[in-house]
LUMVEX-826227 format. One record per atom (N, C-alpha, C): atom name; x, y, z; residue in three letters. Coordinates in steps of 0.02 Angstrom, whole numbers, padded with zeros to 5 digits, always signed. Each point is the difference from the previous one (the first is absolute). Layout:
<nodes>
NODE_atom_east_north_up_res
NODE_CA_X_Y_Z_ALA
...
</nodes>
This chain:
<nodes>
NODE_atom_east_north_up_res
NODE_N_+00041_-00059_+00000_GLY
NODE_CA_-00041_+00059_+00000_GLY
NODE_C_+00043_+00062_+00000_GLY
NODE_N_-00034_+00058_+00004_MET
NODE_CA_+00038_+00062_+00000_MET
NODE_C_+00020_+00017_+00070_MET
NODE_N_+00062_+00022_+00007_ARG
NODE_CA_+00026_+00019_+00066_ARG
NODE_C_+00010_+00076_-00001_ARG
NODE_N_-00032_+00034_+00046_THR
NODE_CA_+00010_+00073_+00001_THR
NODE_C_+00051_+00017_+00051_THR
NODE_N_+00043_+00047_-00018_SER
NODE_CA_+00054_+00020_+00044_SER
NODE_C_-00026_+00052_+00049_SER
NODE_N_+00022_-00006_+00062_VAL
NODE_CA_-00022_+00047_+00051_VAL
NODE_C_+00038_+00066_-00008_VAL
NODE_N_+00065_-00003_-00014_THR
NODE_CA_+00039_+00061_-00008_THR
NODE_C_+00001_+00019_-00073_THR
NODE_N_-00014_+00063_-00015_PRO
NODE_CA_+00000_+00022_-00070_PRO
NODE_C_+00071_+00002_-00027_PRO
NODE_N_+00007_-00017_-00064_ARG
NODE_CA_+00067_+00004_-00031_ARG
NODE_C_+00014_+00073_-00016_ARG
NODE_N_+00060_+00023_+00013_ILE
NODE_CA_+00017_+00069_-00012_ILE
NODE_C_+00053_+00003_-00055_ILE
NODE_N_-00014_+00037_-00052_GLY
NODE_CA_+00048_+00007_-00054_GLY
NODE_C_+00056_+00048_+00018_GLY
NODE_N_+00055_-00004_-00035_VAL
NODE_CA_+00057_+00045_+00013_VAL
NODE_C_-00023_+00071_-00012_VAL
NODE_N_+00017_+00044_+00046_GLY
NODE_CA_-00017_+00070_-00008_GLY
NODE_C_-00068_+00020_+00024_GLY
NODE_N_-00042_-00049_+00016_GLU
NODE_CA_-00066_+00018_+00026_GLU
NODE_C_+00004_+00019_+00073_GLU
NODE_N_-00042_+00047_+00020_ARG
NODE_CA_-00001_+00020_+00069_ARG
NODE_C_-00064_-00027_+00032_ARG
NODE_N_+00005_-00020_+00062_THR
NODE_CA_-00059_-00026_+00034_THR
NODE_C_-00011_+00042_+00063_THR
NODE_N_-00061_+00007_+00023_PRO
NODE_CA_-00011_+00038_+00061_PRO
NODE_C_+00031_-00035_+00060_PRO
NODE_N_+00026_+00039_+00046_LEU
NODE_CA_+00032_-00029_+00059_LEU
NODE_C_-00049_-00008_+00057_LEU
NODE_N_-00061_+00023_-00009_ARG
NODE_CA_-00049_-00002_+00053_ARG
NODE_C_-00008_-00072_+00026_ARG
NODE_N_+00008_-00009_+00064_GLY
NODE_CA_-00009_-00066_+00030_GLY
NODE_C_+00059_-00047_-00009_GLY
NODE_N_+00054_+00024_-00029_ALA
NODE_CA_+00057_-00043_-00014_ALA
NODE_C_+00032_-00027_+00064_ALA
NODE_N_-00004_+00039_+00054_ASN
NODE_CA_+00032_-00021_+00062_ASN
NODE_C_-00047_-00031_+00051_ASN
NODE_N_-00062_-00012_-00020_LYS
NODE_CA_-00050_-00026_+00048_LYS
NODE_C_+00023_-00064_+00035_LYS
NODE_N_+00034_-00043_-00037_ALA
NODE_CA_+00020_-00065_+00028_ALA
NODE_C_+00050_+00009_+00058_ALA
NODE_N_+00035_+00057_+00002_PHE
NODE_CA_+00052_+00010_+00050_PHE
NODE_C_-00025_+00039_+00061_PHE
NODE_N_-00061_+00021_+00000_ARG
NODE_CA_-00026_+00041_+00056_ARG
NODE_C_-00035_-00045_+00051_ARG
NODE_N_+00000_+00022_+00062_SER
NODE_CA_-00038_-00035_+00051_SER
NODE_C_-00074_+00009_-00014_SER
NODE_N_-00040_-00049_+00022_PRO
NODE_CA_-00073_+00010_-00007_PRO
NODE_C_-00021_+00062_+00039_PRO
NODE_N_-00054_+00035_-00023_PRO
NODE_CA_-00020_+00063_+00031_PRO
NODE_C_-00010_-00004_+00075_PRO
NODE_N_-00026_-00056_+00027_PHE
NODE_CA_-00013_-00003_+00071_PHE
NODE_C_+00064_-00004_+00042_PHE
NODE_N_+00058_-00015_-00032_LEU
NODE_CA_+00063_-00001_+00037_LEU
NODE_C_+00037_+00067_-00005_LEU
NODE_N_-00019_+00042_-00047_GLN
NODE_CA_+00034_+00064_-00009_GLN
NODE_C_-00024_+00051_+00051_GLN
NODE_N_+00047_+00040_+00023_THR
NODE_CA_-00021_+00055_+00043_THR
NODE_C_-00023_+00056_-00046_THR
NODE_N_-00056_+00032_+00016_PRO
NODE_CA_-00025_+00051_-00044_PRO
NODE_C_+00049_+00058_-00006_PRO
NODE_N_+00010_+00026_-00060_GLU
NODE_CA_+00045_+00057_-00011_GLU
NODE_C_-00041_+00059_-00025_GLU
NODE_N_+00023_+00060_+00015_PRO
NODE_CA_-00034_+00058_-00031_PRO
NODE_C_+00004_-00005_-00076_PRO
NODE_N_-00054_+00020_-00033_ALA
NODE_CA_-00003_-00008_-00074_ALA
NODE_C_+00058_+00036_-00034_ALA
NODE_N_+00021_+00057_+00024_GLY
NODE_CA_+00054_+00038_-00030_GLY
NODE_C_+00065_-00038_+00002_GLY
NODE_N_+00015_-00032_+00057_LEU
NODE_CA_+00061_-00039_+00008_LEU
NODE_C_+00000_-00059_-00048_LEU
NODE_N_-00057_-00036_-00003_GLN
NODE_CA_-00006_-00057_-00044_GLN
NODE_C_+00009_+00021_-00073_GLN
NODE_N_-00031_+00055_-00020_ALA
NODE_CA_+00006_+00024_-00068_ALA
NODE_C_+00073_+00018_-00015_ALA
NODE_N_+00034_+00030_+00048_GLY
NODE_CA_+00071_+00018_-00009_GLY
NODE_C_+00043_-00062_-00009_GLY
NODE_N_-00014_-00051_+00039_GLN
NODE_CA_+00038_-00063_-00006_GLN
NODE_C_-00013_-00031_-00069_GLN
NODE_N_-00062_+00001_-00022_LEU
NODE_CA_-00017_-00029_-00065_LEU
NODE_C_+00033_+00039_-00056_LEU
NODE_N_+00001_+00067_+00007_ARG
NODE_CA_+00033_+00041_-00051_ARG
NODE_C_+00075_-00017_-00003_ARG
NODE_N_+00031_-00008_+00059_ALA
NODE_CA_+00071_-00017_+00002_ALA
NODE_C_+00013_-00069_-00032_ALA
NODE_N_-00045_-00047_+00013_GLU
NODE_CA_+00006_-00067_-00029_GLU
NODE_C_-00005_+00004_-00075_GLU
NODE_N_-00049_+00039_-00026_VAL
NODE_CA_-00009_+00007_-00072_VAL
NODE_C_+00062_+00032_-00031_VAL
NODE_N_+00028_+00051_+00032_GLU
NODE_CA_+00060_+00032_-00026_GLU
NODE_C_+00059_-00049_-00002_GLU
NODE_N_+00007_-00040_+00052_ALA
NODE_CA_+00054_-00051_+00002_ALA
NODE_C_-00010_-00051_-00056_ALA
NODE_N_-00061_-00021_-00011_LEU
NODE_CA_-00013_-00049_-00053_LEU
NODE_C_+00012_+00030_-00068_LEU
NODE_N_-00019_+00064_-00009_GLN
NODE_CA_+00011_+00033_-00065_GLN
NODE_C_+00075_+00006_-00013_GLN
NODE_N_+00039_+00016_+00052_HIS
NODE_CA_+00073_+00005_-00007_HIS
NODE_C_+00029_-00068_-00020_HIS
NODE_N_-00024_-00053_+00033_THR
NODE_CA_+00024_-00067_-00015_THR
NODE_C_-00015_-00018_-00073_THR
NODE_N_-00061_+00016_-00022_VAL
NODE_CA_-00019_-00015_-00070_VAL
NODE_C_+00045_+00038_-00048_VAL
NODE_N_+00013_+00064_+00014_ALA
NODE_CA_+00043_+00041_-00044_ALA
NODE_C_+00070_-00030_-00004_ALA
NODE_N_+00028_-00022_+00057_GLU
NODE_CA_+00066_-00030_+00001_GLU
NODE_C_+00001_-00065_-00039_GLU
NODE_N_-00051_-00042_+00008_LEU
NODE_CA_-00004_-00064_-00036_LEU
NODE_C_-00007_+00012_-00075_LEU
NODE_N_-00038_+00051_-00020_GLU
NODE_CA_-00008_+00014_-00071_GLU
NODE_C_+00066_+00023_-00030_GLU
NODE_N_+00037_+00041_+00039_LYS
NODE_CA_+00066_+00024_-00022_LYS
NODE_C_+00048_-00059_-00010_LYS
NODE_N_-00001_-00046_+00048_GLU
NODE_CA_+00044_-00059_-00004_GLU
NODE_C_-00020_-00045_-00058_GLU
NODE_N_-00066_-00009_-00009_ARG
NODE_CA_-00024_-00041_-00056_ARG
NODE_C_+00024_+00029_-00067_ARG
NODE_N_-00007_+00065_-00009_ASP
NODE_CA_+00020_+00033_-00062_ASP
NODE_C_+00075_-00007_-00011_ASP
NODE_N_+00039_+00006_+00054_PHE
NODE_CA_+00073_-00008_-00004_PHE
NODE_C_+00019_-00069_-00027_PHE
NODE_N_-00029_-00052_+00029_TYR
NODE_CA_+00017_-00068_-00021_TYR
NODE_C_-00030_-00016_-00068_TYR
NODE_N_-00058_+00028_-00016_TYR
NODE_CA_-00029_-00010_-00066_TYR
NODE_C_+00047_+00029_-00053_TYR
NODE_N_+00029_+00057_+00013_GLY
NODE_CA_+00047_+00032_-00047_GLY
NODE_C_+00060_-00045_-00012_GLY
NODE_N_+00026_-00030_+00054_LYS
NODE_CA_+00057_-00046_-00007_LYS
NODE_C_-00019_-00061_-00042_LYS
NODE_N_-00058_-00029_+00015_LEU
NODE_CA_-00022_-00059_-00039_LEU
NODE_C_-00010_+00018_-00074_LEU
NODE_N_-00027_+00060_-00012_ARG
NODE_CA_-00011_+00021_-00069_ARG
NODE_C_+00067_+00006_-00037_ARG
NODE_N_+00052_+00025_+00034_SER
NODE_CA_+00066_+00007_-00031_SER
NODE_C_+00029_-00069_-00016_SER
NODE_N_-00009_-00048_+00046_VAL
NODE_CA_+00025_-00068_-00011_VAL
NODE_C_-00037_-00031_-00059_VAL
NODE_N_-00066_+00011_-00003_GLU
NODE_CA_-00040_-00027_-00055_GLU
NODE_C_+00024_+00026_-00067_GLU
NODE_N_+00011_+00066_-00004_LEU
NODE_CA_+00023_+00030_-00063_LEU
NODE_C_+00069_-00026_-00019_LEU
NODE_N_+00045_-00007_+00049_LEU
NODE_CA_+00067_-00027_-00013_LEU
NODE_C_-00005_-00070_-00029_LEU
NODE_N_-00042_-00043_+00031_CYS
NODE_CA_-00008_-00069_-00024_CYS
NODE_C_-00030_-00001_-00071_CYS
NODE_N_-00050_+00043_-00012_GLN
NODE_CA_-00032_+00000_-00065_GLN
NODE_C_+00048_+00023_-00055_GLN
NODE_N_+00039_+00053_+00013_THR
NODE_CA_+00047_+00023_-00051_THR
NODE_C_+00056_-00050_-00010_THR
NODE_N_+00020_-00035_+00053_THR
NODE_CA_+00052_-00052_-00006_THR
NODE_C_-00026_-00057_-00043_THR
NODE_N_-00063_-00020_+00011_GLU
NODE_CA_-00029_-00055_-00039_GLU
NODE_C_-00002_+00016_-00075_GLU
NODE_N_-00007_+00065_-00015_GLU
NODE_CA_-00004_+00021_-00070_GLU
NODE_C_+00068_+00009_-00032_GLU
NODE_N_+00053_-00002_+00041_SER
NODE_CA_+00067_+00013_-00025_SER
NODE_C_+00029_-00063_-00034_SER
NODE_N_+00024_+00007_-00063_PRO
NODE_CA_+00027_-00058_-00034_PRO
NODE_C_+00067_-00023_+00029_PRO
NODE_N_+00036_+00044_+00036_GLN
NODE_CA_+00066_-00019_+00027_GLN
NODE_C_-00005_-00031_+00070_GLN
NODE_N_-00058_-00003_+00030_ALA
NODE_CA_-00006_-00025_+00068_ALA
NODE_C_+00018_-00075_+00003_ALA
NODE_N_+00046_-00018_+00046_PRO
NODE_CA_+00018_-00071_+00007_PRO
NODE_C_-00060_-00041_+00025_PRO
NODE_N_-00001_-00063_-00017_GLU
NODE_CA_-00056_-00044_+00018_GLU
NODE_C_-00012_-00001_+00076_GLU
NODE_N_+00054_-00002_+00040_SER
NODE_CA_-00008_-00003_+00073_SER
NODE_C_-00036_+00063_+00026_SER
NODE_N_+00014_+00057_-00030_VAL
NODE_CA_-00033_+00063_+00020_VAL
NODE_C_-00073_-00001_-00020_VAL
NODE_N_-00014_-00027_-00058_LEU
NODE_CA_-00070_-00004_-00023_LEU
NODE_C_-00040_-00046_+00046_LEU
NODE_N_+00031_-00056_+00021_VAL
NODE_CA_-00034_-00046_+00046_VAL
NODE_C_-00014_+00035_+00066_VAL
NODE_N_+00049_+00038_+00025_MET
NODE_CA_-00010_+00035_+00064_MET
NODE_C_-00055_+00052_-00006_MET
NODE_N_-00001_+00037_-00055_CYS
NODE_CA_-00052_+00051_-00011_CYS
NODE_C_-00069_-00033_-00002_CYS
NODE_N_-00004_-00057_-00033_LYS
NODE_CA_-00064_-00036_-00004_LYS
NODE_C_-00023_-00021_+00070_LYS
NODE_N_+00047_-00024_+00042_GLU
NODE_CA_-00017_-00020_+00068_GLU
NODE_C_-00022_+00061_+00042_GLU
NODE_N_+00035_+00056_-00007_ILE
NODE_CA_-00017_+00061_+00037_ILE
NODE_C_-00071_+00023_-00018_ILE
NODE_N_-00014_+00002_-00066_LEU
NODE_CA_-00067_+00021_-00021_LEU
NODE_C_-00053_-00049_+00024_LEU
NODE_N_+00018_-00065_+00002_GLY
NODE_CA_-00047_-00050_+00026_GLY
NODE_C_-00018_+00013_+00073_GLY
NODE_N_+00051_+00019_+00039_ILE
NODE_CA_-00012_+00017_+00071_ILE
NODE_C_-00043_+00062_+00005_ILE
NODE_N_+00016_+00051_-00041_MET
NODE_CA_-00037_+00063_+00004_MET
NODE_C_-00072_-00008_-00021_MET
NODE_N_-00014_-00043_-00049_TYR
NODE_CA_-00068_-00007_-00025_TYR
NODE_C_-00040_-00054_+00036_TYR
NODE_N_+00030_-00034_+00048_SER
NODE_CA_-00037_-00052_+00036_SER
NODE_C_-00052_+00032_+00045_SER
NODE_N_-00055_-00034_+00009_GLU
NODE_CA_-00054_+00025_+00042_GLU
NODE_C_+00016_-00014_+00073_GLU
NODE_N_-00034_+00034_+00045_ALA
NODE_CA_+00011_-00010_+00072_ALA
NODE_C_-00016_-00071_+00020_ALA
NODE_N_-00045_-00033_-00036_THR
NODE_CA_-00020_-00068_+00017_THR
NODE_C_+00048_-00052_-00028_THR
NODE_N_+00042_+00020_-00049_ASP
NODE_CA_+00048_-00047_-00028_ASP
NODE_C_+00052_-00018_+00053_ASP
NODE_N_+00030_-00059_-00009_GLU
NODE_CA_+00052_-00021_+00046_GLU
NODE_C_+00061_+00045_-00009_GLU
NODE_N_+00035_+00013_+00055_ALA
NODE_CA_+00062_+00037_-00005_ALA
NODE_C_+00051_-00041_-00038_ALA
NODE_N_+00043_+00032_-00039_PRO
NODE_CA_+00048_-00039_-00038_PRO
NODE_C_+00048_-00036_+00047_PRO
NODE_N_+00021_-00060_-00021_ASP
NODE_CA_+00046_-00039_+00041_ASP
NODE_C_+00071_+00023_-00016_ASP
NODE_N_+00029_+00041_+00044_LEU
NODE_CA_+00065_+00029_-00013_LEU
NODE_C_+00056_-00052_+00001_LEU
NODE_N_-00011_-00056_+00036_ASP
NODE_CA_+00050_-00054_+00001_ASP
NODE_C_+00010_-00029_-00069_ASP
NODE_N_-00052_+00003_-00040_GLU
NODE_CA_+00002_-00028_-00068_GLU
NODE_C_+00054_+00034_-00042_GLU
NODE_N_+00013_+00065_+00014_PHE
NODE_CA_+00049_+00038_-00038_PHE
NODE_C_+00070_-00008_+00028_PHE
NODE_N_+00007_-00024_+00060_ALA
NODE_CA_+00066_-00005_+00032_ALA
NODE_C_+00046_-00046_-00039_ALA
NODE_N_-00028_-00055_-00027_ASP
NODE_CA_+00041_-00049_-00037_ASP
NODE_C_+00025_+00029_-00066_ASP
NODE_N_-00043_+00039_-00034_THR
NODE_CA_+00018_+00026_-00065_THR
NODE_C_+00037_+00066_+00004_THR
NODE_N_+00000_+00033_+00058_ALA
NODE_CA_+00030_+00066_+00006_ALA
NODE_C_+00076_-00003_-00004_ALA
NODE_N_+00030_-00056_+00021_GLY
NODE_CA_+00073_-00006_-00001_GLY
NODE_C_+00023_-00004_-00073_GLY
NODE_N_+00065_-00002_-00008_GLY
NODE_CA_+00026_-00006_-00068_GLY
NODE_C_+00068_+00030_-00001_GLY
NODE_N_+00029_+00005_-00060_GLN
NODE_CA_+00069_+00024_-00006_GLN
NODE_C_+00006_+00072_+00020_GLN
NODE_N_-00050_+00042_-00015_ASP
NODE_CA_+00008_+00070_+00016_ASP
NODE_C_-00029_+00020_+00068_ASP
NODE_N_-00013_-00050_+00043_SER
NODE_CA_-00025_+00020_+00067_SER
NODE_C_+00060_+00015_+00044_SER
NODE_N_-00006_+00051_+00043_PRO
NODE_CA_+00057_+00021_+00041_PRO
NODE_C_+00020_-00053_+00050_PRO
NODE_N_+00062_+00001_+00021_GLU
NODE_CA_+00024_-00047_+00052_GLU
NODE_C_-00036_+00015_+00065_GLU
NODE_N_-00016_-00051_+00040_PRO
NODE_CA_-00032_+00014_+00065_PRO
NODE_C_+00047_+00039_+00044_PRO
NODE_N_-00028_+00043_+00042_LEU
NODE_CA_+00041_+00040_+00045_LEU
NODE_C_+00032_-00046_+00053_LEU
NODE_N_+00063_+00010_+00016_PRO
NODE_CA_+00031_-00041_+00053_PRO
NODE_C_-00030_+00015_+00068_PRO
NODE_N_-00008_-00051_+00041_HIS
NODE_CA_-00027_+00010_+00067_HIS
NODE_C_+00056_+00024_+00045_HIS
NODE_N_-00017_+00047_+00043_GLU
NODE_CA_+00052_+00026_+00046_GLU
NODE_C_-00005_-00035_+00067_GLU
</nodes>
């Protein structure tokens, strides 16, 4: 049958109202000591400001990392189009783009799988242990 989701799906960039967002963390009304309405409103305003600041910081960080990923994507795409690119570089670019385009539900890539093939004649000598 059809299963309806309790929590609405939120698309990237959509804003949702924060009203009631913290209800789960508050004591039930009968356990709270009554506060003057002005004090409570001030606390709520401060909470909203703190949340808005957090959202702004997270959006800034998201945009920063998105820019880095976009640069990596363009580098891989131009390398794939280059006739002089060595086969090993093309394989690596294909793997990088595969990681970037994988969905959140996809399995994380098995990095151990690359450990065996990463070595070779042009790999640097291991650092000596001190």
